[in-house]
N, C-alpha and C positions, 0 to 999 in steps of 0.2 A: 162405117164408123170405126174408130179406133177402140180397141179393147185388149185385155190381157186374158190369156188362158193358162190353165195349169193342165198339161196333158201327161206329163211324167214327173212325179215328185222327185226332188233332188235336195240333198242337205245344204247345198249352197244356193238354192233357189234359182238355179239355172233354168228350171222347167217353167218358170213364170215368164211367158213369152208374149210380146206384143203382136197382135194379129189384126187383120181387117175383117170386119163382119158386116153383114147387112144390117142396116138400121131397122129395129123392130117396129111394128105397127101395133097399136093398142086394139085388142079385141073387145067384144061387148063387156061392159063393166070395168074395163081397164083404163089406166092412164099411162101415157108416155112421159117419162121424166128425163130431162137433160141433167146428167149428173155434174155437179159443180165441185164436189169433194166427197171423199170416202175415207174410212179409217180402218185400221187393222186391229184384229184381236188374236189371241193365242190360237184359237181354232183355225184361223187362216194359215198360220205356220204349220199346223198339223196336216192341213190339206195339201200344202205345197212341199213338205219336207218328208223325204222317204224314211228318215229315222223316227218320225212320229206317226201317229195314226189318228184318223177321224172316221167314224162310221158312216157307211151308206153313201159315200161320195161317188158321184157318177162323172168320170172323166171322159173327154176334156170338160172343164167347167170354168166359167168366168168367176174368179175368186172374190171374196169379201161380201159381208152381209150388210155393212154399215154404209149409208150414203145419204147425201142431201143434194137437192137440186130444185129445178122449177118444172112444173107441169107444162108441157108444150102441145099436147094433143090428148083428146078424150075419146074413148070408144063409145059406141052406142049405149044409151040407157044410163049413163053416169049422172048421178045427182050429188049435190053437197060439196063439190069441189070444182074449181074453175081453172081455166088455162091461166098461167102466170102465178099460181099459187107456189109458195116456197114450202117444200115438204122434206121430211125424212122418210127413209124406207124402213119397212118392218123386218124383223128376224123371222117371224112365222106369219106369213101373209094370210093364212087360213084361220089363225087364232084371233078372232075379233074380241071375244069377251068369254067369261065363264072359266071353267077349269080346263087345263091343258089335257088334251087327249092325243093318242098316237095319230089319229087322222088329222087333227088340227096342226100337229107338229110335223107332218109328213114332208112338207115342202119348206126348205129353208135356203135362202140365197147363198151362193158360194159353197154349197154342199150338195144337196139333191136337185138344185136348180141353178141357173146362171145367176151370178151375183152383180155387184155394183162397180167393179173395176172396168167400166166401159163408159162411153160417152152418152149412151141412151140405155134406158131399161124400162120394162113395162111391169106394172104391179096392179093387182086389183085396186081400183080407186079408193074403196072404203078402207083399205089397209094402210094408206098413206097418212101420215100425221103432219099437220101443219106446224111449221116452225114458229116459236115465239119471235116477235119482231126484234128483240134485242140481240138474238143470236145470228152470227155470220154463217155462211154455208159451211165453213171449216168447223166451227163449233157444232153445228147441227149434225154434221157427219159422225160425231163421236157418240151419239145418244143410243143408237139402235140396240147394241148388245151390252156393252159395259154399263151404260147408264140405266137401262131398264132392269138389268140383272140386279144392280145394287139397290135400286128403288124397290123392286119387288121384294127382295130379301128383307130389307129393313122396315119398309113401310107397309106393303101389302100383306106379307106373311108375318112380319115381326111386330107390327102395330107399335112402332117406335114412338116414344114419348120423351118430353123434354127432361124428365128426371132420371133418364136411363144413360147407360154408357155403352160405347161401341169399341171393339178392337178390330182394326183394319190391318190385315197382314200384307206388308209391302206397299209399294206406291205406284203400281200399275193402274190400268184404266178403271177396273172394278173397285179396287181399293180406294183410289182417289175420289171417285164418285161417292163411295160410302162415306168418306170423310166429309165431303161437302154436303151430303144429304143429312148426315147426322148433325152437323152444325146448323143446318137450316132448321131443324126441328128442336135445337136447343140442347142436344145431348152432348155429353163429354166424350172425347175420342182419344184413344191410344193408337199409335201407329208404330209398326216395326219396319226396319230396313237394315241392310248391311252398309248403307251409305250415310254418313253424317250429313253430307250436303242435302240429300233427299229429305232427311229427317228435319233439317232446318226449314226446308220449303214446306213440309207438312205442318210445322208449327206456325208458319206464316198463314197457312190455310185454316188454322184454328185448332190443331191438335193440342190437347192439354198435356199429354205425356207422350214421349217417344222413347223407343228402345232399339239400340243396335244389337241385332240378334247374333252377330259374330262376337261382339264383346260380352254379350249376356246370353249364352246358349240356353240357359234355363229361364227363357223369357215368360213362360206360362206362370212360373212361381213369381217372377218379377212383377207381373200384372197383379197378382193377388196381393203382394206386399205393398204396391204403390196405391192401388185404387180398390182393393178388396174384391177383386173379380169384376168382370164386365157382364152386362145384361145381354149383349149381342157380340158374337164373333163372326166376322165376314171371312170365312175359311176358304182361301183360294189355293192353298198349298197341296192339300190332299194327304196322302198317307204319311208323307214326311213331316207334316206339321200337326196333324189332327190331335195327337195325344197332348201336345203342348197347348193347343186351343182348349182342350177339355179341362186342363189344369187352370187355364185362365178364366174360364166362364164362371159366373157367379151362381148362387143357389137360384133355381128356377130360371136360369138363363137359357139362351137360344144360340145354337151353332148353326150357321147357314153354310151348307156344304155347296160350294160353287165350282172350284177348280182343282186341277192336278199339277200345278206349276212346279211343285217341289220334286215330282217324279219319285222314282225309287219305291221302296217298301217301308212299311212301318207296322209295328205291333201295337194294336189298339187294346187298351184295358177298359172294359165297360164300367168299372167301378165308379169313376167320376160321373158317368151319365146317371147311374142309379142313385149314388150318394147325394148328387146335387138336383136331382129331378130335372135334369137338363133336357131340352128339346133339341134333337139333332135332325135337321131337315134338309133334304136335297133340293136344289134350285135347278130345275131342268127346263130347257126350252125357252129360256130368258123370260118372256112375259107376253101377255096379250096386247093387242092394240089399245084396248081400253086402259090398261095399266100405263102404257106409253103416254097416252093423252093426259092422264092424271099427273104424270111426272112432268110433262112440259107445262101444264097449267101451274104447277107449284113453282117451277123454274121461272116462269114468266112473272108470277106474283112477287118473287124474291129477286128477280133479275140476276139469277145465278148463271155464271159463265163456266162452262167446262174448262178443264186444264188441257191445253194443247202443248205437247212436249216439242213437237217439230213437224214441219210440213215439207213434203217432197213433191216435186213436179211429176206429172204423169209419166214422162220419159224415164224417170228415176224410180219407178215403182219397185223394181227388184231390190234396190238399196233400201227402200223403206222396210221390206221384209227383213233384211239383215240387220237393220237398226233395231227392230223389235226383238229379233232373236238374241242380239247381244245383251239385252236386258238392262240397258243404261237409261231407258226412258222413264219419265215420270208423268203420269196422265196418258194421254192418247197421241198416236202418230197418225198424221193425216196426209193423204195424197190429193193434190188439187188438179182439176182439169181446166183448161182455158175455155 
């Protein structure tokens, strides 16, 4: 079968190389999935780029955690799923339900095990999530990491309600899902970006307020002035944005720490945490399979479609990495397989 490997990280992604591999066979309890589409996350850049880092990666590795396809073969003892089922792959195949533990998070595709940028993959059958009928494979391939992360932060951890408000930093995969899930629940959403074009698209998706952070560098104060602070901040920037997020959060609000996209360093003053009784919580390991299933059930009930920025052919996978690295996308970047 065709696949890609990362054997030597490179800042231009020259180390993302197409290879021939043996088609895997499903073992007991496993399913073989023919991958129809897969999508990229920032962590995939970190695996393939020598100027970034991602812990515990075992090279060479087939990159990407996110994928969607059809089940084409079942191993012995599999129950509950049939050949022909349309499925999405999990981020943590051993984390089916309950709290995340190091043991449950030990295996993750595209990191400590081979990922989804290949024609065929095997996973524990009970870890695969059936796609809602209204989603295409391209849309289904966006869900695994960014979708479940945003869902877990706002719904599973944050208990989001319709009378609350959400601040989404930027318009990448996690932030765009956060905007969509917040609107699904009836919450008000504020979105930041350096692009007026992306902010216009965010308003089309339902954002009530938008802030260009280049024009308004004190955007945390601006959020307070416009909406009186927000109940939830989807914090994907890290050290470079956290202080502003603490300024933006409302009394008894919740800051969901997810990413480190801003890089660099930042000095964090704890006084807003104490003064606002704010909850600052890390979102690690994306989420369990049970969370994934609750998310897709909600998406099916609301016929929600993820935002796909652009699709690339399998032969152009390296260009997909570069497109995400350039930061011009809004929503998810997908690679399709014939």
